[in-house]
C-alpha positions as CSV (number, residue, x, y, z in Angstrom):
1,M,112.4,38.6,51.6
2,A,109.0,37.8,53.2
3,N,105.8,38.6,51.4
4,R,104.0,41.3,53.3
5,G,101.0,43.4,53.5
6,Y,101.4,47.2,53.8
7,L,99.2,49.5,55.7
8,Y,99.1,53.3,54.9
9,S,97.0,56.4,55.5
10,I,95.8,58.2,52.4
11,N,93.8,61.4,51.9
12,A,91.6,60.2,49.1
13,K,90.4,57.0,47.5
14,P,92.8,55.9,44.7
15,T,91.4,56.3,41.2
16,A,92.5,55.6,37.7
17,D,93.1,59.3,36.9
18,E,96.4,61.0,37.5
19,S,95.6,62.3,40.9
20,N,98.2,62.8,43.5
21,P,97.1,61.4,46.8
22,K,99.2,61.8,50.0
23,I,100.2,58.4,51.2
24,I,101.9,57.8,54.6
25,G,103.3,54.4,55.7
26,L,102.1,53.0,59.0
27,S,102.9,49.3,59.2
28,E,103.8,46.2,57.3
29,W,103.3,42.6,58.3
30,S,104.7,39.3,56.9
31,Y,102.6,36.5,55.3
32,I,99.1,37.4,56.8
33,V,96.9,40.5,57.3
34,P,96.8,40.6,61.1
35,L,93.6,41.2,63.1
36,S,94.7,44.8,64.1
37,H,95.0,45.8,60.4
38,Q,91.6,44.3,59.6
39,I,90.0,46.2,62.5
40,L,91.5,49.5,61.4
41,L,90.1,48.9,57.9
42,S,86.6,48.0,59.1
43,G,85.3,51.5,59.2
44,A,83.1,51.6,56.0
45,P,85.6,49.5,54.0
46,Q,85.7,49.6,50.3
47,Q,87.8,47.8,47.6
48,C,89.8,50.0,45.3
49,R,92.6,50.2,42.9
50,S,96.2,49.5,44.0
51,V,98.7,52.4,44.2
52,I,101.6,49.9,44.0
53,W,100.5,47.3,41.4
54,D,99.3,48.0,37.8
55,G,96.1,46.7,36.6
56,D,92.3,47.4,36.8
57,E,91.5,44.9,39.5
58,H,90.6,46.3,42.8
59,I,93.0,44.4,45.0
60,A,93.5,47.2,47.6
61,I,91.2,48.1,50.5
62,I,90.4,51.4,52.1
63,G,88.5,52.2,55.3
64,D,87.5,55.3,57.2
65,Y,90.5,56.3,59.4
66,E,88.6,57.7,62.4
67,E,86.0,55.1,62.6
68,G,88.5,52.3,62.2
69,L,90.8,53.7,64.8
70,Q,87.9,54.1,67.3
71,K,87.0,50.5,66.8
72,F,90.7,49.5,67.3
73,E,90.9,51.6,70.5
74,L,87.8,49.7,71.9
75,F,89.3,46.4,71.0
76,C,92.6,47.4,72.8
77,T,90.6,48.3,75.8
78,Q,88.8,45.0,75.9
79,L,91.9,43.0,75.1
80,T,94.1,44.6,77.9
81,S,91.3,44.0,80.4
82,L,91.9,40.4,79.9
83,L,95.7,40.5,79.2
84,P,97.1,43.5,81.0
85,D,100.6,42.7,79.8
86,L,99.6,44.0,76.4
87,T,98.8,47.4,77.7
88,P,102.1,49.1,76.8
89,V,102.1,47.7,73.2
90,C,98.4,48.7,72.7
91,Q,99.1,52.2,74.0
92,E,102.1,52.6,71.8
93,A,99.9,51.5,68.7
94,V,97.1,54.0,69.5
95,E,99.6,56.9,70.2
96,F,101.2,56.3,66.9
97,L,98.1,56.2,65.0
98,R,96.7,59.2,66.8
99,Q,99.6,61.4,65.8
100,P,98.4,64.2,63.5
101,A,101.3,63.5,61.1
102,N,99.9,60.0,60.5
103,K,96.2,60.6,60.4
104,Q,94.3,61.1,57.1
105,A,90.9,60.4,55.7
106,F,91.4,56.7,55.1
107,F,93.4,53.6,56.0
108,L,94.8,51.8,52.9
109,L,95.8,48.2,52.8
110,E,98.0,46.8,50.0
111,A,98.1,43.0,50.3
112,G,99.2,42.2,46.7
113,E,102.4,40.5,48.0
114,I,100.4,38.1,50.3
115,F,98.1,37.3,47.4
116,M,101.2,36.2,45.4
117,M,101.6,33.3,47.8
118,S,98.6,31.6,46.3
119,D,97.7,30.5,42.8
120,D,94.0,31.7,43.3
121,E,92.8,34.5,41.3
122,L,93.6,38.0,42.7
123,S,89.9,39.0,42.6
124,T,89.0,35.9,44.6
125,Q,91.6,36.5,47.3
126,S,90.8,40.2,47.6
127,E,87.1,39.4,47.9
128,T,87.8,36.9,50.7
129,L,89.9,39.4,52.6
130,F,87.2,42.1,52.1
131,Q,84.6,39.7,53.6
132,S,86.8,38.9,56.5
133,I,87.1,42.6,57.2
134,L,83.3,43.0,57.0
135,D,83.0,40.2,59.5
136,V,85.8,41.4,61.8
137,D,83.4,42.1,64.7
138,K,82.5,38.3,64.8
139,E,86.2,37.5,64.9
140,I,86.7,40.0,67.7
141,T,83.8,38.5,69.8
142,L,85.1,35.0,69.2
143,L,88.6,36.0,70.3
144,L,87.5,37.8,73.4
145,E,85.3,34.9,74.4
146,Q,88.1,32.4,74.0
147,L,90.5,34.7,76.2
148,K,87.8,35.1,78.9
149,T,87.6,31.2,79.0
150,Q,91.3,30.8,79.2
151,T,91.9,33.5,81.8
152,S,89.2,32.2,84.0
153,H,91.1,28.9,84.0
154,S,94.4,30.6,84.1
155,S,95.4,28.7,81.0
156,T,97.1,31.8,79.4
157,K,99.8,31.5,82.2
158,H,100.6,28.0,81.0
159,Q,100.8,28.8,77.3
160,T,104.1,28.0,75.7
161,R,106.2,30.7,74.3
162,T,105.4,29.4,70.8
163,E,101.7,29.7,71.5
164,Q,102.1,33.2,73.0
165,N,104.2,34.3,70.0
166,Q,101.7,32.9,67.6
167,M,98.8,34.8,69.2
168,L,100.8,38.1,69.2
169,Y,101.8,37.5,65.5
170,E,98.1,37.0,64.5
171,L,97.1,40.1,66.5
172,G,99.7,42.3,64.9
173,L,99.8,45.0,67.7
174,D,103.4,46.3,67.1
175,N,105.6,47.1,64.2
176,W,104.4,50.7,63.6
177,F,106.6,53.0,61.6
178,N,106.6,55.2,58.5
179,V,109.2,54.0,56.2
180,L,107.8,50.8,54.5
181,Y,109.3,48.6,51.9
182,F,107.2,50.6,49.3
183,D,107.7,54.1,50.5
184,F,106.0,57.1,49.0
185,G,107.7,59.7,51.2
186,E,107.8,63.3,50.8
187,R,107.4,63.0,46.9
188,A,103.8,61.7,47.1
189,A,102.2,65.0,47.5
190,S,103.9,66.5,44.3
191,E,104.4,63.7,41.9
192,N,102.1,61.3,40.1
193,L,101.9,58.1,42.1
194,F,100.6,56.2,39.1
195,E,103.9,56.8,37.2
196,E,106.6,54.1,37.8
197,E,109.4,56.3,39.2
198,T,107.4,57.7,42.0
199,V,107.2,54.5,44.0
200,V,110.3,54.9,46.2
201,H,111.9,51.7,47.3
202,R,114.7,51.5,49.8
203,E,117.0,49.7,47.4
204,Q,115.8,51.4,44.2
205,P,114.6,48.4,42.2
206,T,114.4,48.9,38.5
207,Q,110.7,48.1,38.3
208,P,109.1,48.8,41.7
209,K,105.6,49.0,40.2
210,A,105.3,45.7,38.6
211,A,102.5,44.7,36.3
212,Y,100.4,42.7,38.8
213,D,98.2,40.1,37.2
214,K,98.1,36.3,37.4
215,H,100.7,35.9,34.5
216,K,103.0,38.7,35.4
217,R,103.6,38.3,39.1
218,P,107.2,39.0,40.2
219,F,109.1,35.7,40.9
220,N,111.6,35.4,43.7
221,P,113.5,32.2,43.1
222,F,115.1,32.5,46.7
223,S,112.1,33.1,49.0
224,D,112.5,32.2,52.6
225,F,111.0,28.8,52.0
226,V,113.4,28.0,49.2
227,F,116.3,29.4,51.2
228,Y,115.7,27.2,54.2
229,T,114.9,24.1,52.0
230,T,118.1,24.5,50.1
231,T,120.1,24.8,53.3
232,G,118.5,21.7,54.7
233,I,119.1,19.6,51.6
234,I,122.8,20.6,51.4
235,F,123.3,20.1,55.1
236,A,121.7,16.7,54.9
237,G,124.2,16.0,52.1
238,F,127.1,17.0,54.4
239,L,125.8,14.6,57.1
240,V,125.5,11.7,54.7
241,L,129.1,12.4,53.6
242,L,130.4,12.7,57.1
243,F,128.7,9.6,58.4
244,T,129.6,7.3,55.6
245,D,133.0,6.0,54.5
246,S,134.3,9.4,53.8
247,P,138.0,10.2,53.4
248,L,137.4,13.5,55.2
249,V,136.9,12.0,58.6
250,D,137.9,8.7,60.3
251,F,135.2,8.2,62.9
252,S,137.0,5.4,64.5
253,E,139.4,8.0,65.9
254,V,137.1,10.7,67.0
255,T,134.8,11.3,70.0
256,V,131.1,12.1,70.1
257,F,132.0,15.6,71.0
258,Q,134.2,16.0,67.9
259,V,131.4,14.6,65.7
260,G,129.1,17.3,67.1
261,L,131.7,20.0,66.3
262,Y,132.0,18.6,62.7
263,V,128.1,18.7,62.2
264,L,128.0,22.3,63.7
265,A,130.7,23.5,61.5
266,A,129.1,21.9,58.4
267,F,125.8,23.7,59.2
268,V,127.5,27.0,59.8
269,I,129.4,26.7,56.5
270,V,126.4,25.6,54.5
271,T,124.1,28.4,55.9
272,I,126.8,31.0,55.0
273,L,127.3,29.8,51.5
274,V,123.6,29.5,50.7
275,A,122.9,33.0,52.3
276,A,125.7,34.5,50.1
277,I,124.3,32.9,47.0
278,K,120.8,34.1,47.9
279,Y,122.1,37.7,48.4
280,L,124.0,37.8,45.1
281,I,121.1,36.4,43.2
282,E,118.5,38.9,44.7
283,K,121.0,41.7,44.2
284,M,121.3,40.8,40.4
285,L,117.5,40.6,40.1
286,R,117.0,44.0,41.7
287,S,119.7,45.6,39.4
288,G,117.9,44.0,36.4
């Protein structure tokens, strides 16, 4: 499972007391906090306690909902004037965030899982992200200037698909929905969110609200990186076995096409096996 940042709306700033804020899921994004989320949080942002992770460190961030949404709408207007193809996705984002059922006093960002990807102190990473949100206007200006230069030279038309996808990934304009990996759902208004059982997870983990400090971070032995690395190593082993004096295949009697089929079959088999092992291990970890 990818490490993600989670964006919610919330009706009150999270505190240490046993209050019951209403929390509504809005979006989640893998590995980074995209520019769209930073813009939405840039309305009078404040660092605050997490509603997902235990601990006294202020690793979550809130921002005024209406102010942040107005800044996001302005950004979308400026962006689509340069890249008209992004108009539909920007309109869908604004319409979703303008829905009365989603709108509350604050946006809330929970980036704890993204912080888990680094060995730096949580407070350091949270402060760095907070400063980035404070400086988001500079980032917007720089991006728009770059796009103006590119469009004036028609260079955006010649971007590779990879470059276009990377830009869209960093902007984070899509992927808006209410049911997130950590889902507070209808129970949030009536139950204490700071009690372990009230954090509702799709697959009902034993400890969804993990003690979140530098020495108690949840460890996933089969992250995406480990999964693909393991697959690559085992597949490389298959290739070595195939292309050496192996009793499995006599290459003096096969064609290049057949060799290709052997390689493809080996890759498919290895991927399925490693994926099955990954699934079983994660299932055991979730079940405790």
